[in-house]
Structures are given as C-alpha cells and as structure tokens.
One Martini backbone bead per residue (centre of mass of N, CA, C, O) as a GRO file, in nm:
protein
  191
    1UNK     BB    1   2.473  -7.259  19.612
    2UNK     BB    2   2.271  -7.007  19.607
    3UNK     BB    3   2.224  -6.660  19.587
    4UNK     BB    4   1.960  -6.662  19.778
    5UNK     BB    5   2.091  -6.735  20.015
    6UNK     BB    6   2.181  -6.679  20.319
    7UNK     BB    7   2.475  -6.538  20.438
    8UNK     BB    8   2.690  -6.402  20.243
    9UNK     BB    9   2.912  -6.309  20.442
   10UNK     BB   10   2.972  -6.586  20.571
   11UNK     BB   11   3.034  -6.736  20.306
   12UNK     BB   12   3.269  -6.568  20.226
   13UNK     BB   13   3.446  -6.592  20.469
   14UNK     BB   14   3.469  -6.907  20.450
   15UNK     BB   15   3.587  -6.924  20.171
   16UNK     BB   16   3.838  -6.754  20.218
   17UNK     BB   17   3.969  -6.918  20.447
   18UNK     BB   18   3.998  -7.164  20.294
   19UNK     BB   19   4.170  -7.061  20.052
   20UNK     BB   20   4.399  -6.955  20.228
   21UNK     BB   21   4.473  -7.232  20.340
   22UNK     BB   22   4.513  -7.386  20.062
   23UNK     BB   23   4.662  -7.143  19.857
   24UNK     BB   24   4.669  -6.867  19.978
   25UNK     BB   25   4.632  -6.530  20.004
   26UNK     BB   26   4.782  -6.418  19.750
   27UNK     BB   27   4.641  -6.636  19.544
   28UNK     BB   28   4.373  -6.517  19.624
   29UNK     BB   29   4.076  -6.430  19.482
   30UNK     BB   30   3.768  -6.293  19.456
   31UNK     BB   31   3.676  -6.498  19.246
   32UNK     BB   32   3.731  -6.746  19.422
   33UNK     BB   33   3.553  -6.681  19.652
   34UNK     BB   34   3.279  -6.650  19.501
   35UNK     BB   35   3.280  -6.933  19.373
   36UNK     BB   36   3.275  -7.091  19.643
   37UNK     BB   37   3.002  -6.924  19.749
   38UNK     BB   38   2.804  -6.856  19.497
   39UNK     BB   39   2.886  -6.565  19.410
   40UNK     BB   40   2.944  -6.233  19.353
   41UNK     BB   41   3.157  -5.964  19.327
   42UNK     BB   42   2.945  -5.768  19.405
   43UNK     BB   43   2.871  -5.889  19.671
   44UNK     BB   44   3.139  -5.870  19.800
   45UNK     BB   45   3.156  -5.548  19.775
   46UNK     BB   46   2.916  -5.506  19.975
   47UNK     BB   47   3.087  -5.629  20.231
   48UNK     BB   48   3.375  -5.571  20.104
   49UNK     BB   49   3.669  -5.393  20.025
   50UNK     BB   50   3.858  -5.657  20.059
   51UNK     BB   51   4.020  -5.942  20.122
   52UNK     BB   52   4.128  -5.858  20.398
   53UNK     BB   53   3.850  -5.792  20.549
   54UNK     BB   54   3.748  -6.083  20.591
   55UNK     BB   55   3.936  -6.117  20.852
   56UNK     BB   56   3.783  -5.839  21.008
   57UNK     BB   57   3.451  -5.842  21.038
   58UNK     BB   58   3.437  -5.890  21.370
   59UNK     BB   59   3.524  -5.629  21.518
   60UNK     BB   60   3.262  -5.493  21.596
   61UNK     BB   61   3.145  -5.728  21.765
   62UNK     BB   62   3.380  -5.718  21.964
   63UNK     BB   63   3.335  -5.432  22.067
   64UNK     BB   64   3.053  -5.474  22.169
   65UNK     BB   65   3.118  -5.690  22.372
   66UNK     BB   66   3.319  -5.534  22.541
   67UNK     BB   67   3.150  -5.282  22.617
   68UNK     BB   68   2.906  -5.430  22.735
   69UNK     BB   69   3.061  -5.577  22.958
   70UNK     BB   70   3.188  -5.334  23.101
   71UNK     BB   71   2.903  -5.196  23.157
   72UNK     BB   72   2.776  -5.462  23.312
   73UNK     BB   73   2.942  -5.441  23.540
   74UNK     BB   74   2.978  -5.414  23.843
   75UNK     BB   75   3.002  -5.135  24.024
   76UNK     BB   76   3.249  -5.258  24.203
   77UNK     BB   77   3.427  -5.303  23.977
   78UNK     BB   78   3.710  -5.305  23.855
   79UNK     BB   79   3.865  -5.224  23.585
   80UNK     BB   80   4.012  -5.497  23.551
   81UNK     BB   81   3.761  -5.671  23.588
   82UNK     BB   82   3.602  -5.566  23.347
   83UNK     BB   83   3.810  -5.635  23.138
   84UNK     BB   84   3.834  -5.936  23.207
   85UNK     BB   85   3.539  -6.008  23.134
   86UNK     BB   86   3.547  -5.921  22.843
   87UNK     BB   87   3.782  -6.101  22.751
   88UNK     BB   88   3.643  -6.368  22.833
   89UNK     BB   89   3.408  -6.339  22.637
   90UNK     BB   90   3.581  -6.348  22.384
   91UNK     BB   91   3.724  -6.615  22.444
   92UNK     BB   92   3.456  -6.777  22.425
   93UNK     BB   93   3.415  -6.727  22.128
   94UNK     BB   94   3.677  -6.843  22.024
   95UNK     BB   95   3.628  -7.124  22.135
   96UNK     BB   96   3.377  -7.194  21.960
   97UNK     BB   97   3.585  -7.110  21.710
   98UNK     BB   98   3.878  -7.259  21.700
   99UNK     BB   99   3.937  -7.335  21.411
  100UNK     BB  100   3.898  -7.060  21.272
  101UNK     BB  101   4.098  -6.898  21.459
  102UNK     BB  102   4.345  -7.063  21.377
  103UNK     BB  103   4.340  -7.029  21.083
  104UNK     BB  104   4.348  -6.725  21.076
  105UNK     BB  105   4.614  -6.692  21.227
  106UNK     BB  106   4.789  -6.823  21.013
  107UNK     BB  107   4.728  -6.616  20.789
  108UNK     BB  108   4.815  -6.358  20.950
  109UNK     BB  109   5.105  -6.454  21.043
  110UNK     BB  110   5.211  -6.473  20.724
  111UNK     BB  111   5.145  -6.145  20.709
  112UNK     BB  112   5.231  -5.823  20.753
  113UNK     BB  113   4.966  -5.665  20.672
  114UNK     BB  114   4.797  -5.839  20.871
  115UNK     BB  115   4.943  -5.783  21.134
  116UNK     BB  116   4.895  -5.479  21.125
  117UNK     BB  117   4.588  -5.501  21.134
  118UNK     BB  118   4.567  -5.645  21.401
  119UNK     BB  119   4.697  -5.414  21.568
  120UNK     BB  120   4.474  -5.216  21.509
  121UNK     BB  121   4.235  -5.388  21.620
  122UNK     BB  122   4.356  -5.391  21.917
  123UNK     BB  123   4.361  -5.090  21.964
  124UNK     BB  124   4.053  -5.050  21.927
  125UNK     BB  125   3.965  -5.234  22.163
  126UNK     BB  126   4.102  -5.075  22.382
  127UNK     BB  127   3.962  -4.798  22.327
  128UNK     BB  128   3.674  -4.914  22.378
  129UNK     BB  129   3.722  -4.993  22.678
  130UNK     BB  130   3.821  -4.724  22.785
  131UNK     BB  131   3.553  -4.572  22.723
  132UNK     BB  132   3.378  -4.752  22.898
  133UNK     BB  133   3.525  -4.685  23.159
  134UNK     BB  134   3.470  -4.374  23.146
  135UNK     BB  135   3.153  -4.415  23.160
  136UNK     BB  136   3.197  -4.550  23.458
  137UNK     BB  137   3.434  -4.337  23.594
  138UNK     BB  138   3.701  -4.382  23.487
  139UNK     BB  139   4.006  -4.259  23.490
  140UNK     BB  140   4.268  -4.098  23.371
  141UNK     BB  141   4.490  -4.355  23.305
  142UNK     BB  142   4.329  -4.611  23.414
  143UNK     BB  143   4.161  -4.690  23.162
  144UNK     BB  144   4.401  -4.729  22.967
  145UNK     BB  145   4.567  -4.927  23.128
  146UNK     BB  146   4.350  -5.154  23.161
  147UNK     BB  147   4.298  -5.195  22.853
  148UNK     BB  148   4.601  -5.248  22.764
  149UNK     BB  149   4.661  -5.478  22.966
  150UNK     BB  150   4.437  -5.665  22.866
  151UNK     BB  151   4.545  -5.696  22.581
  152UNK     BB  152   4.824  -5.810  22.658
  153UNK     BB  153   4.709  -6.065  22.804
  154UNK     BB  154   4.562  -6.174  22.556
  155UNK     BB  155   4.794  -6.211  22.366
  156UNK     BB  156   4.947  -6.411  22.536
  157UNK     BB  157   4.718  -6.621  22.568
  158UNK     BB  158   4.673  -6.672  22.266
  159UNK     BB  159   4.954  -6.771  22.207
  160UNK     BB  160   4.951  -7.008  22.395
  161UNK     BB  161   4.693  -7.145  22.269
  162UNK     BB  162   4.805  -7.173  21.985
  163UNK     BB  163   5.078  -7.344  22.067
  164UNK     BB  164   4.857  -7.526  22.250
  165UNK     BB  165   4.597  -7.730  22.154
  166UNK     BB  166   4.578  -7.887  22.451
  167UNK     BB  167   4.432  -7.668  22.571
  168UNK     BB  168   4.139  -7.632  22.713
  169UNK     BB  169   4.104  -7.296  22.724
  170UNK     BB  170   4.106  -6.970  22.676
  171UNK     BB  171   3.986  -6.856  22.931
  172UNK     BB  172   4.187  -7.018  23.115
  173UNK     BB  173   4.440  -6.894  23.009
  174UNK     BB  174   4.368  -6.606  23.075
  175UNK     BB  175   4.337  -6.637  23.384
  176UNK     BB  176   4.638  -6.735  23.422
  177UNK     BB  177   4.767  -6.476  23.306
  178UNK     BB  178   4.637  -6.281  23.516
  179UNK     BB  179   4.774  -6.408  23.766
  180UNK     BB  180   5.064  -6.369  23.668
  181UNK     BB  181   5.058  -6.070  23.663
  182UNK     BB  182   4.987  -6.025  23.965
  183UNK     BB  183   5.245  -6.162  24.064
  184UNK     BB  184   5.442  -5.967  23.935
  185UNK     BB  185   5.342  -5.713  24.063
  186UNK     BB  186   5.370  -5.807  24.365
  187UNK     BB  187   5.682  -5.852  24.338
  188UNK     BB  188   5.754  -5.562  24.261
  189UNK     BB  189   5.631  -5.417  24.509
  190UNK     BB  190   5.813  -5.578  24.721
  191UNK     BB  191   6.111  -5.489  24.605
   0.00000   0.00000   0.00000
C-alpha cells in the first residue's frame, strides 16, 4: 500500500494489532508497525503518542456512542435502562469486530501496563455515562451508581464472552448478565 492511501490511522492500528499478536507487544517497535502499514514513523506519531495508544484509539468513539445512547434513551427510561441500552450498543460494535476485539484483549491481558490503561479507559467510560445521566436529570449518587454498575456488568459479560468463543453474541451475554444482577439484587432485597 502506498502512503497516499486513506485511513492511515486504521492501517497503523491494524498493523500494530497483527504484529502484537504475531511477535508480542514488547518486541514490536513503531518502526515495525509503520513498515507493515506502509507509512512513516512521522505519520505514526501524528496519530498516536506511542505504541500503547494504538490499542486505545477507539476510546473517544466509545464515549461518544455511550453518551449519545444515554441521551437518546426514552424520557421515561430508568438510569439503569439508559446505561443498559448504551452498553448494549457498545457490545454490538464489539460483536461486529469480534476477531479484532478478541485479539486486542489477548494483547492487553498479557501486559500489566496495558491492563492498567484498560481500567483507566473503563473508568472514563463510566464517568462519561454518569455525566450523560446527570444531563438527563438523574441526581447523584444514582447517576454514578448506575454508570459504575453498568460498567461492572459489562466487564463480567465481556469476560464471559471472551472465555467462551461459542457464545452467540456479546449483547446477549450482556443482557443475561444484567438479568443475573437483577436476580441477585432481588434475592438480597428479599432476605
């Protein structure tokens, strides 16, 4: 591919993910990534601060999707229903790119610094949803509780989905996990 071809950011991200999976994250250099993508290191640094950020470049798109979905939820939707709809939309995006998501997860899971960055990303997603809930009129601590609980359910569902590639779809696993949480909360309230 020539350097003039579009989507340099996407090409760099794809090349990086392939190389991380093939030869390891630590062994892959920016030079390796740009050579695979057919681009220059200068182009790489126009798009990413470092090779770690290649794995997290979709965070802003995810925040946007989550906040838009929360904002667009029906006016009578509960905070948890709005968060659930937002996370289901994100899960559907992940499902559409299941192979890439699974490969990325393998790379991130293998490195402490990347796992830490992943937790920071998830905290940012929860914060963005809480802010969107507050903009809808949900007071704190309800907005924060709904957003943080939603992220916790998403993490559990995602881990279940990753651990069992035969599961039908991530949105379905997310819905099942949400039902399980409601059952747990109902049992606790009855006790």
